[in-house]
N, C-alpha and C positions, 0 to 999 in steps of 0.2 A: 678633945681637941689635941691637949699636948700628948696624951697617950698615943693619938694617931701620928704624931709627929715623930715621936720616939721611934714608932714602928718602921716608918719611911727611912729614917735615918739608919737604924739597924740593917734595913734591907740592902740599903746602898752599900753600906759596909762590908756586907757578905759579898755582894756583886763586885765589889773593888777587890777584895782578897782573890775571888775566882778568876778575875780578869788579870790580876798579876801573875796568877799561876799559868794562865792560858798563854801569856807572852814570856814564859821563862825561855831559857836557853834550850835550843833542840836536843832531844835526847841523843845520847852520845851513840854514834854508830858502832856496829859489831865489829869487834876486832878479829881476823881471822886465826891469828897466831894465839890468841887468848882462847878462843872457843875451841881449837884443835886441841889446846893444853887441858881444857876442860872435858873435851870428849873422851879423851884417852883414859880419864880417871873416873868417868860417870859411872852410876850404876845403870842397871838394865831399864829402870823406870824413866829415867831423864835423859837417855842417850839421843832419843829421837828428838826430843824438845831442842837440844843443842844442836843436833843435824839441821833442823828446820832453820835455825838462826844462821848457821854456817852457809846455807844455800843462798842466804841474801849477800854474801860477800862477793866482790869481783873475783873472777878466776885469777887474776895476776896475784891477788894478796894470799889466796888459798895455796896457789903453786909456791910462793916464798915460804909459807908457813909449813908445808909439807916436809922441806928440808930438814927440820927440826923434830920430825916425827919419831918417837922413840920406838925402837926396834921390838920391844915387849909390850905392845899396846894389845889389850885383851882381843880375842878374836871377835866377840859380839861388839865391840865398839869399832872395829874396822869394818863390819857389816853396815853400820850407821855411816861410815865416813864414806864408803863406796856409793851408799845411796845418794850422796851428795854430787859424787865426783863423776859418776856415769851419765846422769841426764845432763850435765855440763859438758860432757865429751872429754874430761880430762882423763884420758885413759893411757897415757905414756907409759905410766908405771903400774898399770892395772894388774899385771902378771905378779909383782911383787907383793901387792896388798893382797891379792887372791890367795897367794900361796900362804901367806899367814894364818888365812882363815881355813884354807882347805887341809893344811897339815897340823892344824891345832888339834886341842882335846875336846873342843866345844862341839859335839854332834848337832846341837840346834842352830848355831852360828852358821855350820855348813850349809844346812838345808835352807836357812834365810838368805844366805849370798848367791846360791844357786836359783832361789825363785827370784831374787832381785835381777839378776842377769836377765830371767826369762822376759821381764816385762819393763825394765828401766832404762834399757841401753837403746839410744836412738841409732835409727837405722844407718846413719853416717858413720857409726862407730862400730856397728855390728860384725863388719869384716875382721877387724882388728882383734875384737874380743872373742871371735869364734875361732881364729887360729890359736889363741892361747888356750881355749878350752880342748882343742884337738891334741895339744901336747900333754896337758893334765890328765886326758881321759886314757893315754897309753902307759900311765905310771901304775905298775903293779903293786906299789906299795900303798896305795889307796884301798880302803874297804870297798866292797862290791857295790853296797847301796850307794856310797858316794859316787862310785863310776857311773851307775845308772843316772844318777841325778845330773851328772856332768852332760851325759848323753842328751838327756832331756833338755837342759838348757841349751845346748848347742843346736837341738833342733828347733826350739822355738826362735832361736836367733837367725837360723837358716832361713824360715819363713818370712823373714824381714829385710833379708838380702836381696834386692830384686835380681831376678834372674838366676841366683845361685842353685836354687833347688832342681832346676831345668838343666843344669849342667851335670848334674850327676847321674850317672846310669841307674834307671828305676825299672822294676817290672811294670808298674803303673804310674799313675800322675799323683798318687796320693803321698809316698814315702820313698825315701832311698831304699835300695835293699839291704846296704850293708848296716843300717841302722835298725832295721827291722829285724834282721837276722841276729844282731849282736843281743838286742833285747830278747828275742825267744830263746836265746841261749841262757839266759839266766832264769827260764822257768820250769827246769827240770825237775824230776823228784828229788834230786839230791841237792838241790837249793834250800836255804833255810827259808822259812815261811815269809821273813821280813823282805828277803831278796825277790822273791816270787811276785809278792804283793806290789813292791815297787816297780818292778818290771811290767808288770800286768796293767797297773794304771798308768804308766807313762805310755805304752803302747795304745790304751784307750784314749788317750789325750791325743794322740797322732791319728785317730780315726780308725785304728785296726780294731775289728771286731770279730776276731776268730773265736770260736766257742770256748776254748781253752782260756782266753784272755777274759772274756765276759764272765766266766764263771768265777775267776778270782776276784774280779772287780766287784760282782754282787756279793761275794763272801765279806769283803772288808768294808763294804759301804756304810755298815752301821758301828764301824770302830769310831771312837772319839778320839781320833787321831789326825794328823795333817794327811796322811795316806788317805784315811777314810774319809776325810772332806773332799779330797780330790777326787775319790771314787764317786762319792755322790754326785759332783759336777759333771764327770762323764756321762752318768747314767740320766742326768737331766739334760745333757747336750750342751752345757756351759763351754766347751773348749773351742767349738766351732764358731759359737756367736762371740766368745773373747777374741778369738783370731781375726775375724771380719772386722770388730769394733776397732782393734789394734790397728789394722792395716789402714781402715778409714781415718783414725786420728793421726796416722803418720803421712798419708799420701793425699787424702782429699784437698781440694784446693780451696773450699769453703768451710773456713774455720767456725764460722757462726751456726753452721748445722752440726757440729760435733759435740754439742753438749749430750752428756752421757744419759740424763734422764730422756731427753728427746730420742737419742737412739733406742733406748729400751722400749719405749712407746711405740715407735715405729715398726721394732722388731715383734712386738706381741700383735700389733696389727697384722703383720705379714703372716705370722704364724696362724692367726685365726681363720684369715682368707684363705690359707692354703688348706684347711679343713673342710669347708664347705662355704657356699655363697652367702649363707645365711648366719654363720658365726661370726662374730665382731668383737673387737677390744674398743672399749670407749675410754678416751681421755676424759679430763675433766669438762671440756666443752661439750663432748659428745655425749656426757651424763646428762648435762643440762637440757640438751636438745631431745634427748631420748625421754626425759621426765616432761618435757612441753608435748611431745607427741601424744603420750599417755592421756594427759589433760586435755588436749585440744586447743590450747591457748599458746600463742607465741608471736614472735615478731618474725615476718619472712616475705616471700613473694606470693604466698596462697597458691600452692599447687600440689597435688600428689604425684610422686615419681616412683618409678620401677624400673628394674634392670631387665631388658628384653632385647634379643637378638644382638649381644655384645654392645649394648649401649644404653644410656639412661635415657628413659622416655618419659614425657609429662603424659601421665594417664588422664588427668583432668585438673585443668585450673578451675579455682574457685571463681565463679562467674563474675563476681563482683570484686575481686582481689587484684592486686597488684599486676601478678602475671598476665592476667587475662586483658586488664586494661591496656597493657603494653603491647598485645598482640599476640601474646604465646596461645597455643592450641592443643588439644589432646592429639597425642602422636608425635609432637615434636621431639626430636633428638637433641639433648643437650651435649654440646661438644667441649665448651670451656666455661669456666666461671671465674671472673677476675684474672684472665689471663692464663689460668691454669688448666691444662687438659685433664679430663675427666677419665680417660681410657683406662688408665691403671689405678683409679680410685674405687672404694667400695661405696655403697649407697650412703652409709653414715657420714663418710667425708663429704659427700655432696650435699646432704641435707644441712650438714653443719655450715658449710660456706654459703648457702643460700638464704639460711635463716640469720637474722642479726636485728640489732636495735630498728624500731619504726623510725622512718625518715632518712635513713642512710641509703646508699645506691649500691646496685652491684650490677655489673656488665656479664651478660650471658649471651655465649655465641650458641646459635640454634641452627640446627638443618631440619627443613620440612621436604617432605616428598614433593617433587616436581621442580624444587630449586637446584640450580646448577651448582651452587656453593652455599657455605653457611653465611648466616648473617647475625650482626651483633645487636641486642637489646640492651638498653638501660632501664632498669627496674628500681624504682624507689619501694623500699620495703615498707610494709605497713604492720600495724598490730593485727594479728589474725586470730579471729574467734571462730573457729571452724564450724560453719552451718553444716551440721552432720545430719540432719533428718528433715525430709520434705514430704509434704502430702499435696494431692490434689485430686478434684473429682474428673474422672474421664468420661467421655461420651458413654450412654448405654448402663448408666448407673452404676459404673465400675470404679472402686477406689485405687489410688495409687500411692505407694510408699516407697520412697528411695532413701537408702542408708548408705552413707558415704564410708563409714569406718566403725570398726567394733572398739571404740574408745571406752574408757572407764564409765562414760555416761550414757553409752548406747543403750543399755538395757532399760533404764529409767524413761530415755527418749523414745524408745520403740514401744514401750508400754503406753506412755503419753498419746503418742500418735495413733496407735490401735484403737483406743478408748475413743479419740475423736472420731476416727474413721467410722467405728461401731454406730456412732451417733447418727451418722449418714444413711444407715440401713442398706448399705451397698449390695450388689448382687453378685459381687465378687473383688478379688484383691490381685493388683500386680505389684510385686514385691521387687524392687530393683537393686541389685547388688552389683551392676556393671561398674567397673573401675575401683570397686571396694577392695583395698589391699589386706583387709583382714584386721586382726588385732587379738583381743582377750578370748581365751578357750571358753571360759566359764560364761562369759557374755553371748558366745555364740551357742552354747546349751541352753542358756535361759530363753533366747529368741526361739530356737527350735521347740522349746516346751510351749510356747504361745499357740503351736498349731498341731502338736500331736498329743497322744494320751499320756498320762503320768507313767513313770517308771520305764520308759521304752529307752533302749540303748541309742544314743545319739552318735557317740564316738567312743573310740578307746584309743589311748596311747600306749606305745610299748617301744622299750629301748633295750640296752643290755640287761639280761636278766638278773645279774648281780647287782645292778645299780638302779635300773628304772623298769621293774616288772610291770606287766600290763595293768593299766589302771583304766577302769571303766566309768563312762560319765551317761548318767540317765537323766531323762526328762523329768522336770520338777512339776510340783503342784502349782495352780494358779489359774488365771483366767483363760480360757481357751477360745480360739475363733475358728469357726468352721466353714468359712466362705469357700468357694472354688479358687484356687490358688494358683497364679503363674509367677515363676521367679526367673528375671531377666539377668543374664550372665554373658560375660565376654572374656577377651584374653587377658584383661587386667583383674578379674575376680579371682582373690587368692586368699588361701590359709582360711580364717574363720568363715570367709564367705564360702568357701568351699565346702567346710563342714556343714553350713546350713543348707546350701543348694543340695548336697550330695546326701544328707540325711533325709531331707523331705523327698527327694527323688527315691531313695531305696524303700521308704514306706508309702510310695505312689500318692504321698500328700500333695505333691506340686508337680506341676509341668514345666519343664526348663525350655526358656526360648533364648536364642542367641547363638553365640559360638563356644568352642572348648575353652575352658577355664585356663589359668594360669600354671596349676600343678604346684602347690607348695603345701605339702603334707608332712611338715617336720615341725618338732616341738624345740624351741629354745627356751633356755633359763639363763637368766640374769643373776650373776655372783659379784658381790663386792669384793675388789682387790684388797685384801688385808695388809700384805706386805709392802705398803707403800704409803709414803706421806701425803700423796695425791688422792684426789677423790676419783678413782677409776673402776670401772666395771668391766666383766668379760661377760659376752652371750655367746652360749654354747649351744648347739644342737644335741639334745640328749634322746630323744625319742623321734618316733613317727607317728602319725595319725592313721586311723584305720575308720571306714565307715561301718555302718551297721552290718553291711553284707560281707566284711572283710575285706573290701578294696582298699589299698593304699594308693592314693592319687599323687604322691609325690613324684615331679617330674613328668607327669601323665596327664593331669587335668581331668575334667568331667565333660563328657560331651551332652550337650543339650537334646531333649526330645525333638525340638523343632530348630533346625539350623536356620539362622538368618544372618546374613551379612549386611553390614551398615555400608551405605554407598560410599565409594571412594572418592572424595573430592581432591583434585590436585592442587597443589600449592598456587599455581598461577592463577586459579580463580579467585584465590584471597587477594593475591597482588592486584589483579584489576578491580576488585572489591574496594582496596584501599585507593586506588586511582580515582574510581567514581566517587569516594567519600572526599577526597580532597578537592576534586574540582567542583563539589557543591551538587553533582548530578544526583546522587542519592536523597541529600537534604531538601531539595527543591519538591521531590515527589513525597517525601515523608511528612513535609510540612502540610501537605494537601490531606494526608491520611489523618494526621493528628488533629485536623480541624473537625473531625467527627469522632469524639473520644470512644463513645459506645462502641463504633465499627473498629476502631484502632485497637481497641482493648481485645475485642473478640477475635481479630485476626492475629494479634501477638499471642494470643493463648493458643489458637488452633485455626491455621488456614487450610487444613487438609491437603496441603501439598498442592493447591489447585491455583494457579496465576491469575485465573479469570474472577476469583473472589476479590480481587484488588481494584476498586473503580478505576478505570481509564488505565490498567497495566498495559494492554497491548498497543495503545496509542503511544505511551510514555516509552516504551520499548522500541519502537519502530522511531521514535524521535532522537534518541541516543547513539553516540558512537561507541559500541563496545563489542568484544569478541565473545561475550559472555552469551549462551543460548537461553531460551525462555526459562528453562528450569533452573539453570544456575543462576539467573538473575532474580527469580523468586526466592530462592534460598537466601542470597545475600541480602535482599530486602526484608525477609521475614526475620533474620537476625539483627538487622538495624532497628526494625521496628520494635523488636523484643527488647533491645537495651533502651531504646527510648521510654517505653512503657515502664521498664523496671525502674529506670532514673526518675520517673515522674511519681510512680506509686511507691517507690522506696522499698521494693520487695522483689526477691528473684523468683522466676517461675519455676516450679518443681521439675517440669519437662518440657519437651518441644515436640509434642506428638506428631505436628505437621512435617516434621523433617526427620523424624525418628522410625524407620522401618522395623527394627526390632520391637518398639513398644507397640507399633501398630499391629503387629503380628501376636504380641503379648495379650492385647485387648481382645482382639478377635478369638484367640484362644480360649481365654478365661470365659468369655460370652459363650461360646459353645459348650464349654464345660459345665455352664450352669443351665444349660437346655435351651438357650435362646438363638434365634436365627439372626446373626448381624446383618444380613442383607435386608431383613425386615424392619429394622431400627432405623429410622431417618437421619438420626445424628451419628450413625455408625457406618451407613451404606458405603458413603464415598470411600471408605478405607477397605472396603470389599472389592471395589473396583481397582484400586491401587495394588490390592494382593493379586489380584487377576494379572494385571499388566506385568507385576514382577515375575511371577510363575511363567507367563507366555515368554519373557525375555529370557528367562532361565532355561526353557525348554529349547527355544531358538538357539541359543549358546551352546547347548548340550548337544543338539543335532548338528551344529556346524563343527564342533570338535570331532564327533563320531564320523562325519563325512570325510575329515582330514586324515583321521586315523585310518578308514577304510581305504583311502586312496594310496595312502603310504603302504598299507599292507599289500595292494594289488601291485605296487610297483617294486615291491621287494621281492625278488625271486625266491623260490623255495629252495632249501638246502638240498644238494645233490646226495642222495643216500649212499651212493658208491664212494663218495669222497669222506 
């Protein structure tokens, strides 16, 4: 115990010492006169440290101390002094100090001071400094390289004097003619190499890309000199970027947005977006989101999103996810997220703001077809474990498999699903790729391999011959499934979905049903950004996909064998459904249906699109006040019933064949491929009747349009050959 007490006493003694140190007198404030005296005598290594200390002194103290500045101060140390004076706008005696450097023997100091002028002068002082530079540029006693550097410094200043550049007569808006001609005059064959190099690089920094200028810039770009470094910057495009950043830092009203790292990240995003719509720059947040999308687990609203018709569109919400529960539907356009417009954003920006920790809320402005204006939804984010694959038994002993994305787990998920389906001994398979945005290339190849022979060309990719020559991808060995096959596709089926559907189409292995696919046939490669202390990545388009027959579907898409449009349900139908839901009209009828569980479950699974299958439907419909017709009322009722059954069973339905005309057509098509007559099958025949009705309506609409066109042709007089 005594030892313990001694340790405690010693600890308090140490703390007492440190506390006495912490309450010592304030550190002596820097003295401007003393620092300037030190700066004049400082060596090259310490001059900048002293200059940084001097910058902390008040302007009035520095001005008083400058009165005793020795006339023989070294030029290099004068540069350090000017690095303090210029940002503080202490330019009254600028020409005096500048002359000492400019006419001194130190060539490196001359270059340093002219570089300093190019970036350290506040725009409020730029006019006065520019006038001084004009006077020195006419001094013939200066060497030619120094004169060129003065012109360069003057040009840089000119760009930051509001309105100055426009006041000078120009051939175009890029540069004053006098400066351009003066610099070109230093590039003759008679001029020394260092003069020509300096002039060419300066012209390049001004944006002048004449062949003779570029040739010299390329020649000196590998030199380990200051001019070589500037030449490399010109070739990489830095001067334009630097000018924009400088202007933003000088003039933009919101200082909080002018962090250099943030500006660089936004510039990289803009660069990638300007290449093509699939190239992107990922900041640390985006890197995390990208990783989550590959694994299929994240926190967010639970919806697939794609860019379509100049807007972000929800291709499909997860049926039991936050977005769907809040009322969002497939085809909804996202206008704003959290009050920020999405018009100028890329898809990665959108995904990043939609995702977030489970339990947090996000406000999303949505526009739906049929609405007069957008509406705001508040969605509570949840932990999303993407339900990627779904299976079901369809009428006629046909299996159904829906794959939502080609994530890292998709191959194993698909293999497991097909193994399960095989135990049912089905007569055919409907493989649903609608709304599937794609994913891994190899996953797509592996899934195609499950349906075709080994060593068949599935897809090949080809980019620039010198960087990304043709790479072929062949089907692999493994379990093969030879059932008759239909693949469902739509306008949101993209990338890997198109590889699978297109390859199976090329080999006549599957019949495609639906509408034309999205048309993303490009290959992206993700690189880590090494020259950054942040965790950043860049995704670049490096090649394009080609199907087995050599067709590139990029920006073209794949046409299905059987085209079937989904019915267009206007937004006001869902609005009316919301009213019926809120006033209890739907619930009253639903309660009666749910009293017979067996019937309710059967109708939720498949009502064959027939209102009469619901007991008491017509009497109920006649007794309520609604603008919905019989078919739309059945549609809303079936959706509500499916939700209730799903909530009760705790499991999502894989499909909704009673409301899905494309799936109905896919079922009939695969049955016919298997040699069966759908009309002869009791559990399928109702869909044959629905198909007949759709075709009759389509033929009637086509006849109506033909009649209109024929009428217009008759009313339009034939052109007079004489005229």
